[in-house]
DORO-408106 format. One record per residue: residue in one letter; x, z, y of N, C-alpha, C in turn; residue number from 1. Coordinates in nm, 3 decimals, padded with zeros to 5 digits. Example, Ala and Ser with C-alpha at 12.3 -4.5 7.8 and 13.67 -1.06 7.14 Angstrom:
2
[pt "A",[01.319,00.780,-00.569],[01.230,00.780,-00.450],[01.320,00.780,-00.330],1] [pt "S",[01.285,00.708,-00.225],[01.367,00.714,-00.106],[01.290,00.787,00.003],2] 
This chain:
185
[pt "M",[-01.914,-02.363,01.068],[-01.798,-02.380,00.989],[-01.867,-02.304,00.865],1] [pt "E",[-01.856,-02.326,00.743],[-01.920,-02.217,00.633],[-01.834,-02.149,00.595],2] [pt "N",[-01.871,-02.033,00.578],[-01.792,-01.910,00.536],[-01.851,-01.866,00.382],3] [pt "K",[-01.744,-01.927,00.276],[-01.758,-01.950,00.148],[-01.655,-01.829,00.090],4] [pt "L",[-01.696,-01.751,-00.004],[-01.609,-01.648,-00.076],[-01.545,-01.751,-00.192],5] [pt "T",[-01.405,-01.734,-00.176],[-01.328,-01.858,-00.238],[-01.264,-01.838,-00.404],6] [pt "H",[-01.339,-01.672,-00.463],[-01.294,-01.640,-00.593],[-01.486,-01.683,-00.662],7] [pt "F",[-01.511,-01.734,-00.624],[-01.678,-01.736,-00.701],[-01.705,-01.895,-00.711],8] [pt "D",[-01.742,-01.962,-00.811],[-01.819,-02.078,-00.776],[-01.919,-02.123,-00.736],9] [pt "N",[-01.990,-02.248,-00.740],[-02.113,-02.264,-00.672],[-02.220,-02.179,-00.745],10] [pt "S",[-02.177,-02.145,-00.854],[-02.310,-02.068,-00.968],[-02.276,-01.943,-00.939],11] [pt "G",[-02.188,-01.891,-00.872],[-02.168,-01.772,-00.789],[-02.089,-01.695,-00.945],12] [pt "N",[-02.044,-01.763,-01.044],[-01.924,-01.711,-01.121],[-01.781,-01.715,-01.045],13] [pt "A",[-01.714,-01.593,-01.124],[-01.590,-01.555,-01.107],[-01.493,-01.617,-01.157],14] [pt "R",[-01.403,-01.694,-01.044],[-01.323,-01.766,-01.103],[-01.160,-01.746,-01.004],15] [pt "M",[-01.059,-01.779,-01.056],[-00.908,-01.800,-01.010],[-00.929,-01.900,-00.910],16] [pt "V",[-00.886,-01.899,-00.772],[-00.893,-02.029,-00.692],[-00.772,-02.111,-00.703],17] [pt "D",[-00.764,-02.256,-00.757],[-00.709,-02.328,-00.776],[-00.643,-02.370,-00.656],18] [pt "V",[-00.476,-02.324,-00.660],[-00.357,-02.358,-00.569],[-00.301,-02.470,-00.599],19] [pt "S",[-00.352,-02.562,-00.702],[-00.262,-02.668,-00.781],[-00.198,-02.783,-00.644],20] [pt "E",[-00.323,-02.801,-00.517],[-00.293,-02.916,-00.471],[-00.205,-02.839,-00.343],21] [pt "K",[-00.176,-02.700,-00.333],[-00.105,-02.629,-00.191],[00.050,-02.675,-00.215],22] [pt "K",[00.100,-02.664,-00.104],[00.231,-02.676,-00.106],[00.302,-02.519,-00.129],23] [pt "G",[00.406,-02.554,-00.170],[00.470,-02.403,-00.135],[00.536,-02.378,-00.032],24] [pt "T",[00.496,-02.227,00.021],[00.604,-02.241,00.109],[00.672,-02.138,00.152],25] [pt "V",[00.737,-02.039,00.266],[00.756,-01.895,00.255],[00.656,-01.809,00.269],26] [pt "R",[00.617,-01.712,00.236],[00.522,-01.641,00.266],[00.548,-01.454,00.253],27] [pt "V",[00.537,-01.414,00.362],[00.556,-01.316,00.350],[00.444,-01.211,00.378],28] [pt "A",[00.426,-01.072,00.323],[00.327,-00.974,00.341],[00.377,-00.848,00.388],29] [pt "T",[00.322,-00.726,00.451],[00.368,-00.615,00.487],[00.246,-00.569,00.492],30] [pt "A",[00.223,-00.423,00.412],[00.155,-00.357,00.398],[00.181,-00.193,00.398],31] [pt "V",[00.087,-00.116,00.487],[00.153,00.026,00.511],[00.072,00.132,00.436],32] [pt "S",[00.115,00.237,00.400],[00.005,00.319,00.349],[00.051,00.470,00.391],33] [pt "K",[00.013,00.560,00.401],[00.036,00.687,00.452],[-00.026,00.820,00.349],34] [pt "I",[00.068,00.878,00.331],[00.047,01.043,00.243],[00.043,01.162,00.351],35] [pt "K",[-00.024,01.254,00.383],[-00.042,01.375,00.466],[-00.021,01.433,00.352],36] [pt "M",[00.054,01.569,00.389],[00.061,01.657,00.330],[00.115,01.800,00.407],37] [pt "S",[00.119,01.924,00.374],[00.169,02.053,00.426],[00.303,02.038,00.461],38] [pt "Q",[00.336,02.074,00.557],[00.487,02.101,00.583],[00.588,02.126,00.491],39] [pt "E",[00.493,02.264,00.412],[00.620,02.301,00.334],[00.651,02.197,00.223],40] [pt "T",[00.568,02.094,00.159],[00.540,02.032,00.072],[00.687,01.884,00.143],41] [pt "L",[00.626,01.874,00.247],[00.694,01.762,00.339],[00.865,01.831,00.329],42] [pt "E",[00.887,01.918,00.343],[01.032,01.991,00.331],[01.075,01.979,00.197],43] [pt "L",[00.985,02.023,00.079],[01.044,02.019,-00.047],[01.113,01.892,-00.081],44] [pt "I",[00.993,01.795,00.001],[01.059,01.654,-00.075],[01.182,01.627,00.010],45] [pt "K",[01.186,01.656,00.124],[01.318,01.586,00.227],[01.441,01.648,00.142],46] [pt "Q",[01.422,01.765,00.127],[01.533,01.868,00.052],[01.578,01.819,-00.114],47] [pt "G",[01.471,01.773,-00.175],[01.468,01.682,-00.286],[01.466,01.834,-00.403],48] [pt "K",[01.352,01.918,-00.362],[01.367,02.057,-00.418],[01.216,02.032,-00.529],49] [pt "I",[01.153,01.897,-00.518],[01.052,01.882,-00.588],[01.155,01.870,-00.756],50] [pt "G",[01.057,01.951,-00.848],[01.065,01.987,-00.953],[01.103,01.848,-01.061],51] [pt "K",[01.045,01.761,-00.997],[01.081,01.599,-01.080],[01.154,01.514,-01.046],52] [pt "G",[01.237,01.559,-00.942],[01.332,01.509,-00.913],[01.283,01.390,-00.767],53] [pt "D",[01.398,01.322,-00.751],[01.375,01.236,-00.607],[01.253,01.144,-00.591],54] [pt "V",[01.159,01.213,-00.543],[01.031,01.193,-00.502],[01.023,01.048,-00.411],55] [pt "L",[01.127,01.018,-00.337],[01.072,00.906,-00.234],[01.190,00.757,-00.347],56] [pt "G",[01.305,00.826,-00.407],[01.373,00.690,-00.500],[01.260,00.644,-00.626],57] [pt "V",[01.202,00.763,-00.664],[01.138,00.712,-00.778],[00.978,00.656,-00.693],58] [pt "A",[00.925,00.671,-00.583],[00.791,00.610,-00.514],[00.851,00.491,-00.491],59] [pt "R",[01.013,00.469,-00.444],[01.035,00.332,-00.436],[01.006,00.258,-00.545],60] [pt "V",[01.105,00.290,-00.656],[01.076,00.201,-00.768],[00.984,00.203,-00.860],61] [pt "A",[00.856,00.256,-00.827],[00.713,00.239,-00.899],[00.607,00.155,-00.816],62] [pt "G",[00.690,00.136,-00.685],[00.609,00.019,-00.554],[00.668,-00.140,-00.611],63] [pt "I",[00.806,-00.127,-00.599],[00.869,-00.236,-00.639],[00.822,-00.273,-00.788],64] [pt "M",[00.816,-00.241,-00.905],[00.793,-00.258,-01.013],[00.604,-00.330,-00.970],65] [pt "A",[00.520,-00.253,-00.912],[00.408,-00.241,-00.902],[00.359,-00.331,-00.838],66] [pt "S",[00.437,-00.393,-00.743],[00.410,-00.540,-00.659],[00.428,-00.672,-00.776],67] [pt "K",[00.503,-00.675,-00.847],[00.537,-00.719,-00.960],[00.429,-00.752,-01.077],68] [pt "Q",[00.317,-00.629,-01.088],[00.249,-00.616,-01.216],[00.149,-00.628,-01.113],69] [pt "T",[00.123,-00.666,-01.027],[-00.019,-00.701,-00.934],[-00.114,-00.776,-01.007],70] [pt "A",[-00.125,-00.901,-01.096],[-00.174,-01.023,-01.159],[-00.278,-00.925,-01.274],71] [pt "N",[-00.176,-00.826,-01.314],[-00.214,-00.768,-01.450],[-00.354,-00.653,-01.365],72] [pt "L",[-00.303,-00.613,-01.260],[-00.430,-00.491,-01.217],[-00.579,-00.569,-01.147],73] [pt "I",[-00.503,-00.667,-01.066],[-00.602,-00.760,-00.989],[-00.687,-00.884,-01.095],74] [pt "P",[-00.781,-00.887,-01.106],[-00.806,-00.998,-01.206],[-00.806,-01.112,-01.136],75] [pt "M",[-00.820,-01.163,-01.001],[-00.784,-01.308,-00.974],[-00.656,-01.320,-00.924],76] [pt "C",[-00.563,-01.230,-00.919],[-00.419,-01.274,-00.839],[-00.343,-01.368,-00.930],77] [pt "H",[-00.319,-01.442,-00.915],[-00.223,-01.504,-00.943],[-00.097,-01.436,-00.965],78] [pt "P",[00.000,-01.482,-01.129],[00.107,-01.428,-01.165],[00.210,-01.470,-01.040],79] [pt "L",[00.264,-01.419,-00.952],[00.384,-01.487,-00.883],[00.518,-01.438,-00.945],80] [pt "M",[00.599,-01.502,-00.895],[00.755,-01.470,-00.908],[00.807,-01.439,-00.761],81] [pt "I",[00.793,-01.289,-00.715],[00.821,-01.237,-00.592],[00.977,-01.238,-00.575],82] [pt "T",[01.040,-01.293,-00.451],[01.153,-01.322,-00.441],[01.214,-01.179,-00.397],83] [pt "S",[01.132,-01.107,-00.328],[01.158,-00.979,-00.246],[01.069,-00.887,-00.253],84] [pt "C",[01.124,-00.757,-00.224],[01.012,-00.635,-00.233],[01.076,-00.541,-00.210],85] [pt "N",[01.052,-00.530,-00.069],[01.119,-00.373,-00.002],[01.015,-00.231,00.026],86] [pt "V",[01.080,-00.114,00.004],[00.981,-00.072,00.023],[01.048,00.062,00.107],87] [pt "D",[00.970,00.116,00.224],[01.050,00.203,00.305],[00.940,00.321,00.326],88] [pt "F",[01.049,00.401,00.391],[00.936,00.561,00.440],[00.989,00.592,00.549],89] [pt "E",[00.906,00.654,00.637],[00.946,00.671,00.741],[00.870,00.815,00.729],90] [pt "I",[00.927,00.960,00.741],[00.887,01.060,00.762],[00.868,01.127,00.919],91] [pt "N",[00.760,01.168,00.893],[00.684,01.197,01.052],[00.656,01.362,01.048],92] [pt "K",[00.733,01.419,01.110],[00.742,01.567,01.104],[00.628,01.650,01.191],93] [pt "E",[00.565,01.562,01.287],[00.467,01.641,01.373],[00.361,01.607,01.273],94] [pt "E",[00.318,01.539,01.224],[00.193,01.430,01.106],[00.186,01.529,01.003],95] [pt "N",[00.322,01.589,00.965],[00.349,01.593,00.804],[00.325,01.489,00.741],96] [pt "S",[00.342,01.384,00.736],[00.330,01.245,00.643],[00.465,01.201,00.602],97] [pt "I",[00.433,01.065,00.539],[00.538,00.970,00.530],[00.463,00.836,00.503],98] [pt "E",[00.452,00.769,00.592],[00.431,00.610,00.570],[00.543,00.528,00.500],99] [pt "I",[00.406,00.454,00.407],[00.543,00.362,00.342],[00.530,00.256,00.379],100] [pt "T",[00.591,00.191,00.365],[00.599,00.042,00.408],[00.651,-00.058,00.327],101] [pt "A",[00.568,-00.161,00.249],[00.613,-00.243,00.165],[00.616,-00.394,00.199],102] [pt "T",[00.668,-00.485,00.239],[00.709,-00.631,00.238],[00.753,-00.676,00.131],103] [pt "V",[00.668,-00.767,00.129],[00.669,-00.902,-00.044],[00.713,-01.035,-00.005],104] [pt "K",[00.776,-01.082,-00.020],[00.840,-01.218,00.005],[00.839,-01.309,-00.112],105] [pt "I",[00.809,-01.449,-00.090],[00.795,-01.584,-00.221],[00.797,-01.723,-00.110],106] [pt "V",[00.822,-01.762,-00.193],[00.830,-01.918,-00.203],[00.737,-01.989,-00.304],107] [pt "D",[00.601,-01.989,-00.236],[00.474,-02.028,-00.366],[00.388,-02.111,-00.282],108] [pt "K",[00.280,-02.144,-00.357],[00.149,-02.181,-00.279],[00.040,-02.067,-00.274],109] [pt "T",[00.079,-01.939,-00.295],[-00.057,-01.809,-00.251],[00.064,-01.718,-00.206],110] [pt "G",[-00.011,-01.630,-00.123],[00.016,-01.507,-00.034],[00.053,-01.418,-00.136],111] [pt "V",[00.125,-01.273,-00.076],[00.163,-01.177,-00.130],[00.110,-01.056,-00.096],112] [pt "E",[00.002,-01.053,-00.031],[-00.065,-00.932,00.027],[-00.121,-00.834,-00.038],113] [pt "M",[-00.168,-00.887,-00.180],[-00.233,-00.827,-00.265],[-00.047,-00.732,-00.313],114] [pt "E",[00.034,-00.773,-00.331],[00.156,-00.754,-00.396],[00.182,-00.625,-00.295],115] [pt "A",[00.167,-00.675,-00.160],[00.237,-00.599,-00.047],[00.154,-00.429,-00.070],116] [pt "L",[-00.011,-00.476,-00.085],[-00.066,-00.359,-00.051],[-00.088,-00.288,-00.231],117] [pt "T",[-00.044,-00.358,-00.311],[-00.039,-00.259,-00.428],[00.125,-00.199,-00.447],118] [pt "A",[00.214,-00.243,-00.366],[00.350,-00.172,-00.380],[00.338,-00.059,-00.243],119] [pt "A",[00.252,-00.042,-00.143],[00.246,00.052,-00.076],[00.135,00.169,-00.132],120] [pt "T",[00.059,00.126,-00.222],[-00.073,00.236,-00.265],[-00.024,00.284,-00.386],121] [pt "V",[00.077,00.239,-00.470],[00.150,00.260,-00.597],[00.251,00.340,-00.545],122] [pt "S",[00.307,00.363,-00.432],[00.424,00.435,-00.381],[00.378,00.553,-00.344],123] [pt "A",[00.242,00.560,-00.249],[00.170,00.640,-00.221],[00.158,00.736,-00.337],124] [pt "L",[00.067,00.683,-00.443],[00.001,00.777,-00.573],[00.106,00.802,-00.645],125] [pt "T",[00.248,00.771,-00.655],[00.368,00.811,-00.734],[00.418,00.932,-00.654],126] [pt "I",[00.411,00.952,-00.493],[00.452,01.052,-00.409],[00.340,01.168,-00.497],127] [pt "Y",[00.196,01.125,-00.452],[00.129,01.239,-00.512],[00.151,01.283,-00.674],128] [pt "D",[00.183,01.200,-00.760],[00.173,01.214,-00.918],[00.305,01.343,-00.878],129] [pt "M",[00.456,01.300,-00.784],[00.558,01.376,-00.838],[00.526,01.512,-00.788],130] [pt "C",[00.412,01.542,-00.696],[00.412,01.673,-00.637],[00.312,01.720,-00.677],131] [pt "M",[00.253,01.725,-00.835],[00.106,01.801,-00.860],[00.203,01.903,-00.934],132] [pt "K",[00.299,01.978,-00.944],[00.346,02.115,-00.969],[00.226,02.217,-00.885],133] [pt "G",[00.172,02.316,-00.938],[00.123,02.362,-00.896],[00.034,02.382,-00.792],134] [pt "N",[-00.001,02.435,-00.689],[-00.090,02.380,-00.574],[-00.054,02.315,-00.494],135] [pt "I",[00.062,02.225,-00.495],[00.119,02.128,-00.395],[00.018,02.015,-00.366],136] [pt "A",[-00.010,01.974,-00.487],[-00.116,01.837,-00.507],[-00.245,01.857,-00.443],137] [pt "R",[-00.258,01.980,-00.427],[-00.405,02.029,-00.335],[-00.403,02.000,-00.176],138] [pt "Q",[-00.242,01.969,-00.139],[-00.200,01.979,00.008],[-00.173,01.850,00.025],139] [pt "I",[-00.194,01.731,-00.011],[-00.182,01.593,-00.031],[-00.285,01.522,-00.010],140] [pt "F",[-00.270,01.452,00.125],[-00.409,01.321,00.121],[-00.372,01.209,00.131],141] [pt "L",[-00.406,01.137,00.049],[-00.410,00.978,00.087],[-00.472,00.918,00.193],142] [pt "A",[-00.433,00.847,00.296],[-00.495,00.748,00.405],[-00.510,00.609,00.373],143] [pt "H",[-00.615,00.545,00.358],[-00.618,00.399,00.348],[-00.508,00.336,00.356],144] [pt "P",[-00.450,00.256,00.236],[-00.345,00.144,00.293],[-00.393,00.038,00.351],145] [pt "E",[-00.299,-00.030,00.438],[-00.362,-00.154,00.565],[-00.260,-00.226,00.536],146] [pt "L",[-00.309,-00.326,00.556],[-00.236,-00.467,00.542],[-00.187,-00.505,00.701],147] [pt "K",[-00.051,-00.516,00.699],[-00.016,-00.502,00.875],[-00.031,-00.653,00.912],148] [pt "K",[00.046,-00.694,00.819],[00.092,-00.847,00.895],[00.133,-00.923,00.738],149] [pt "E",[00.078,-01.078,00.773],[00.118,-01.173,00.689],[00.172,-01.330,00.705],150] [pt "L",[00.241,-01.351,00.659],[00.307,-01.512,00.693],[00.293,-01.607,00.586],151] [pt "W",[00.245,-01.722,00.639],[00.188,-01.767,00.520],[00.216,-01.941,00.618],152] [pt "G",[00.250,-02.023,00.539],[00.269,-02.186,00.590],[00.309,-02.156,00.706],153] [pt "G",[00.415,-02.078,00.774],[00.438,-02.099,00.939],[00.346,-02.019,00.998],154] [pt "H",[00.258,-01.924,00.982],[00.154,-01.887,01.031],[00.176,-01.731,01.043],155] [pt "L",[00.143,-01.694,01.108],[00.159,-01.563,01.118],[00.025,-01.503,01.119],156] [pt "W",[-00.041,-01.370,01.091],[-00.151,-01.363,01.070],[-00.137,-01.194,01.063],157] [pt "N",[-00.200,-01.118,01.171],[-00.216,-00.957,01.175],[-00.344,-00.926,01.166],158] [pt "P",[-00.358,-00.902,01.051],[-00.494,-00.875,01.023],[-00.554,-00.706,01.050],159] [pt "S",[-00.477,-00.599,01.184],[-00.473,-00.475,01.155],[-00.601,-00.438,01.248],160] [pt "Y",[-00.644,-00.559,01.327],[-00.785,-00.502,01.372],[-00.883,-00.472,01.265],161] [pt "C",[-00.894,-00.541,01.110],[-01.015,-00.505,01.055],[-00.940,-00.404,00.956],162] [pt "A",[-00.838,-00.367,00.962],[-00.758,-00.272,00.870],[-00.804,-00.147,00.951],163] [pt "V",[-00.774,-00.142,01.067],[-00.813,-00.024,01.186],[-00.904,00.022,01.128],164] [pt "T",[-01.028,-00.033,01.126],[-01.181,-00.029,01.156],[-01.187,00.065,01.017],165] [pt "V",[-01.105,00.030,00.904],[-01.158,00.100,00.791],[-01.057,00.257,00.802],166] [pt "S",[-00.967,00.236,00.825],[-00.875,00.347,00.878],[-00.947,00.442,00.923],167] [pt "D",[-01.001,00.379,01.053],[-01.076,00.492,01.156],[-01.186,00.597,01.093],168] [pt "R",[-01.243,00.496,01.013],[-01.388,00.592,00.994],[-01.370,00.698,00.916],169] [pt "N",[-01.241,00.718,00.812],[-01.186,00.829,00.775],[-01.141,00.904,00.839],170] [pt "R",[-01.020,00.905,00.941],[-00.956,00.924,00.986],[-00.981,01.068,01.053],171] [pt "E",[-01.109,01.078,01.120],[-01.100,01.177,01.185],[-01.142,01.337,01.026],172] [pt "Q",[-01.240,01.265,00.954],[-01.254,01.360,00.801],[-01.128,01.414,00.761],173] [pt "V",[-01.019,01.314,00.765],[-00.893,01.342,00.703],[-00.815,01.449,00.765],174] [pt "C",[-00.823,01.440,00.907],[-00.760,01.506,00.982],[-00.790,01.600,01.033],175] [pt "S",[-00.950,01.616,01.036],[-01.039,01.766,01.021],[-00.973,01.846,00.885],176] [pt "Y",[-00.981,01.799,00.759],[-01.022,01.870,00.649],[-00.844,01.920,00.669],177] [pt "I",[-00.748,01.862,00.704],[-00.599,01.915,00.680],[-00.593,02.040,00.795],178] [pt "E",[-00.685,02.000,00.920],[-00.644,02.123,01.033],[-00.714,02.224,00.922],179] [pt "G",[-00.820,02.205,00.897],[-00.866,02.322,00.797],[-00.832,02.422,00.683],180] [pt "Q",[-00.720,02.340,00.641],[-00.666,02.375,00.505],[-00.503,02.446,00.595],181] [pt "K",[-00.497,02.405,00.703],[-00.355,02.476,00.786],[-00.423,02.613,00.816],182] [pt "E",[-00.539,02.618,00.859],[-00.585,02.731,00.937],[-00.598,02.870,00.822],183] [pt "K",[-00.652,02.815,00.677],[-00.666,02.883,00.610],[-00.476,02.963,00.535],184] [pt "Q",[-00.407,02.877,00.562],[-00.260,02.918,00.510],[-00.207,03.068,00.586],185] 
């Protein structure tokens, strides 16, 4: 079986994949991003005491809006009529982190994995932006977003075996840096 990149033609020129012959099916993708911060910053977010407003509420809306704009950000993504986008947050007090889970659904000819990744990433960036007052932002670290699962054409695909490899490469460096910052406090 030939491993061919689909976004390039035979001459190596970039192209959008032709999906006109595909059948529309239910497609679902879930992506996760994580943002780590100091305990103090996490408490300010939980208590609603960040000066710019409801951090998680704004981040949720930003993620949903971003999922709908993915084709404007990623050149070869198809413009899609997303049927659902949910952005959820899980606060982890032990890690001083917020895990962002974005799930995007559609009935169409192409998947929504890029839309889910975009939603999770923009939500994390929005949390960072909302906390930029003073020294708070210097204590926040974005982890790599991961595509957790994708459903397309009735098939479930779990790519975590490759996404974890990407995350593990930097996880030790990020955790070491955070521990160093805690010791300085």
